[in-house]
C-alpha positions as CSV (number, residue, x, y, z in Angstrom):
1,X,124.6,120.2,36.6
2,X,126.1,116.8,37.4
3,X,125.2,115.0,40.6
4,X,127.4,112.0,41.4
5,X,125.8,108.7,42.3
6,X,127.4,108.6,45.7
7,X,126.2,112.1,46.5
8,X,122.7,111.3,45.4
9,X,122.6,108.1,47.5
10,X,123.7,110.1,50.6
11,X,121.0,112.7,50.0
12,X,118.4,110.0,49.7
13,X,119.6,108.4,52.9
14,X,119.5,111.7,54.7
15,X,115.9,112.4,53.5
16,X,114.8,108.9,54.6
17,X,116.5,109.2,57.9
18,X,114.9,112.5,58.6
19,X,111.5,111.2,57.5
20,X,111.8,108.4,60.0
21,X,113.0,110.6,62.8
22,X,110.3,113.2,62.2
23,X,107.5,110.6,62.0
24,X,108.8,109.1,65.3
25,X,108.9,112.4,67.1
26,X,105.3,113.1,66.0
27,X,104.2,109.7,67.2
28,X,106.1,109.9,70.5
29,X,104.5,113.3,71.1
30,X,101.0,112.1,70.2
31,X,100.9,108.6,71.7
32,X,104.0,108.3,73.9
33,X,107.4,106.8,73.5
34,X,106.6,103.6,75.3
35,X,103.4,103.0,73.4
36,X,104.9,103.7,69.9
37,X,106.2,100.7,68.1
38,X,108.8,100.4,65.3
39,X,106.0,99.3,63.0
40,X,104.0,102.5,63.8
41,X,107.0,104.6,63.0
42,X,107.8,102.8,59.7
43,X,104.2,103.1,58.6
44,X,104.0,106.8,59.5
45,X,107.3,107.5,57.6
46,X,106.2,105.5,54.6
47,X,109.0,103.0,54.8
48,X,109.2,99.2,55.5
49,X,110.2,97.8,58.9
50,X,113.4,96.5,57.2
51,X,114.2,100.1,56.0
52,X,113.7,101.4,59.5
53,X,116.4,99.0,60.7
54,X,118.8,100.1,58.0
55,X,118.8,103.6,59.6
56,X,118.2,102.9,63.3
57,X,118.9,99.9,65.5
58,X,115.9,100.6,67.7
59,X,113.5,103.2,69.1
60,X,116.2,104.1,71.6
61,X,118.8,104.6,68.9
62,X,116.3,106.8,67.1
63,X,115.8,108.9,70.2
64,X,119.5,109.2,70.7
65,X,119.8,110.8,67.2
66,X,119.1,114.2,68.6
67,X,122.0,113.9,71.0
68,X,124.4,113.1,68.1
69,X,123.1,116.2,66.3
70,X,123.6,118.1,69.6
71,X,127.3,117.1,69.8
72,X,127.9,118.0,66.2
73,X,126.3,121.5,66.7
74,X,128.5,122.2,69.8
75,X,131.6,121.1,68.0
76,X,130.8,123.5,65.1
77,X,130.1,126.4,67.4
78,X,133.4,125.8,69.3
79,X,135.4,125.8,66.0
80,X,133.5,128.9,64.8
81,X,134.8,131.0,67.7
82,X,137.5,133.6,66.8
83,X,141.1,132.5,67.6
84,X,141.6,135.4,70.0
85,X,139.1,134.1,72.6
86,X,140.2,132.4,75.8
87,X,138.9,128.9,76.6
88,X,136.3,130.4,79.0
89,X,135.2,132.9,76.3
90,X,134.9,130.0,73.8
91,X,132.7,128.3,76.4
92,X,130.5,131.4,76.8
93,X,130.1,132.1,73.1
94,X,129.4,128.4,72.4
95,X,126.7,128.1,75.0
96,X,125.0,131.4,73.8
97,X,125.1,130.5,70.1
98,X,124.1,126.8,70.6
99,X,121.3,127.7,73.0
100,X,119.9,130.2,70.5
101,X,119.9,127.6,67.7
102,X,118.5,124.8,69.9
103,X,115.6,126.9,71.3
104,X,114.7,128.1,67.8
105,X,114.1,124.6,66.6
106,X,110.4,123.6,66.6
107,X,111.2,120.1,67.9
108,X,113.1,121.1,71.0
109,X,110.1,121.4,73.3
110,X,108.7,118.1,71.9
111,X,112.0,116.3,72.7
112,X,112.0,117.8,76.2
113,X,108.4,116.6,76.8
114,X,109.1,113.1,75.4
115,X,112.0,112.8,77.8
116,X,110.0,114.1,80.8
117,X,107.1,111.6,80.0
118,X,109.2,108.5,79.4
119,X,112.1,107.1,81.5
120,X,113.1,104.9,78.6
121,X,113.3,107.9,76.2
122,X,115.3,109.8,78.8
123,X,117.7,106.9,79.3
124,X,118.2,106.6,75.5
125,X,119.3,110.3,75.5
126,X,121.4,110.0,78.6
127,X,123.2,106.9,77.2
128,X,124.7,109.2,74.5
129,X,125.9,111.9,76.9
130,X,129.4,110.4,77.4
131,X,129.9,110.3,73.6
132,X,128.6,113.9,73.3
133,X,131.0,115.0,76.0
134,X,133.9,113.4,74.2
135,X,133.0,115.1,71.0
136,X,132.8,118.5,72.8
137,X,136.1,117.8,74.7
138,X,137.8,117.0,71.4
139,X,136.6,120.2,69.9
140,X,137.9,122.2,72.8
141,X,141.3,120.4,72.6
142,X,141.6,121.3,68.9
143,X,140.2,124.8,69.1
144,X,142.1,125.8,72.3
145,X,145.2,123.8,71.5
146,X,145.0,121.8,74.8
147,X,147.7,119.2,75.1
148,X,147.2,115.6,76.1
149,X,148.7,116.5,79.5
150,X,145.9,119.0,80.0
151,X,143.1,116.6,79.1
152,X,141.3,117.3,82.4
153,X,140.9,121.0,81.2
154,X,139.3,119.9,77.9
155,X,136.9,117.5,79.8
156,X,136.1,120.2,82.3
157,X,135.2,122.7,79.6
158,X,133.1,120.1,77.8
159,X,131.3,119.1,81.0
160,X,130.6,122.8,82.0
161,X,129.3,123.6,78.5
162,X,126.8,120.7,78.6
163,X,125.8,121.4,82.2
164,X,125.1,125.1,81.5
165,X,123.2,124.3,78.4
166,X,121.1,121.5,80.0
167,X,120.2,123.6,83.0
168,X,119.5,126.7,81.0
169,X,117.3,124.9,78.4
170,X,115.4,123.3,81.3
171,X,114.7,126.8,82.7
172,X,113.8,128.1,79.3
173,X,111.4,125.3,78.7
174,X,109.2,126.5,81.6
175,X,108.6,129.7,79.6
176,X,109.7,129.1,76.0
177,X,108.6,132.5,74.8
178,X,111.5,134.3,76.4
179,X,115.0,134.7,75.0
180,X,117.4,132.1,76.5
181,X,120.4,134.4,76.4
182,X,119.8,136.0,79.8
183,X,119.4,132.5,81.4
184,X,122.8,131.5,79.9
185,X,124.4,134.7,81.1
186,X,123.0,134.3,84.6
187,X,124.3,130.7,84.7
188,X,127.8,131.9,83.7
189,X,127.6,134.7,86.2
190,X,126.7,132.3,89.0
191,X,129.6,130.0,87.9
192,X,132.0,133.0,88.0
193,X,130.8,134.0,91.5
194,X,131.2,130.4,92.8
195,X,134.8,130.2,91.4
196,X,135.7,133.7,92.7
197,X,134.3,133.0,96.2
198,X,136.5,129.9,96.7
């Protein structure tokens, strides 16, 4: 088996990036986002301070990493939907599939708690939301063949997807043993009732 140098380098970078991120999340959980320093994270990850800054610009940038992963996951779920689905059916399936994957991750509750405990951590995540919304809107444009003239439609689908997920995951976090699907379905039903009543 031949592994190309470029591929090996990318794998190494991914391993180091994940080691830094995992060490940081553990420290943020244990001692708090605001109290944790870049030096603490680098030491826990087994890398130098200089290596930390090769991968992340700051603690805020590191905290925002989860949001970039979130955007990529949603984009993948949108593109995985069967071609026969309507835009709203794509939204429904995407929220159900993404929510199931997000809530099955062991770090999800930790990230929620970190954001609840630190305004700075929460701001770091929120600062990426516009970029995530653009990624999701672009995925809806491509998947649902939405023209440039209908850009509002793609942005609305993206915004609704993120709002439903954020609200549902927040509800789920209060009792994480339960399946999130009924919460998502209830949110979609409430949305349908609001639209139908107007």
